C-alpha positions, 0 to 999 in steps of 0.5 A: 502540527508536527511530524507525528501528528501529521502522520496520525491525521493522515491515517484518521483522514484514510480511515474517514474515506474508507468508511465512506466508500464502505457505506456505498461499495463492498471493497476498498484497495488501498494502495500506499508506501511503506516509506521508513520514518518520517517524512511519508513523502519520496521522490517518485512516491506519487508515479509509484501509486499512481502506477500500482493503482493502475496495475490493480485496476486493469487486473480486476477488470480483467477478472470482470470487477469493475473499480468504480471510483478512485481516489488519491489522498496527500497527507501527512501519512504520504501519498495512497491511492483508493479503489472502490469496488462492488461485488468484489471476491476480497480474497481475490482482490488482496491476492492481486496485491500480494502479487504486486507486494511480493515482486522484487520491489514490492517490500516497498508497496502496500496493498490493503483490501477493506471490506466492512468486515474488516481487513484481509491480511497476508497472513489470512492467505498464506502469504506469510509476514511482510519482510525487512527492505534490509535483511529479509527478518520480519519487517515489524521485527526490525522496526521494533526493535530498530534494528537497522539505521533510518538512512539505511532503510531510506537509502535501500526504499529509494532503489526498490522505488526505483527499480519499480518505477523501471518495471512498471513504467516501461 
């Protein structure tokens, strides 16, 4: 299987797990990384996803929510953690994720909050668009236009990942 096929297959696997969790729970929180290009693997990726997942579960517990389950997937879409919640406010959960995404190192992290009605988006909570790792413009515009060199993006990502691991890991 080629890189793109592995990526698409991995995304399908994530969607199936989300759907399964939502058949029993109200909210799914997925933590993954915005690794530029392929492969969707990088040194420290598993550690960062685990640390961010742990941080979100801790913050949810402090709000009175009880994370019910935690899964980790490692496939062509990269490493991801998923937590299922019952009776949680999806907007509050998304705001917790956005606080992490808005850290200096936050652009490397992607916290998705999914309900049976669909995903909760940053824009709907006035969180604005995700910004490029290099220039601060909307990341979707840079990705679409291929404004930056792949190697520069991967290098910037690795530096931010290292910073996040240092800050979250202690």
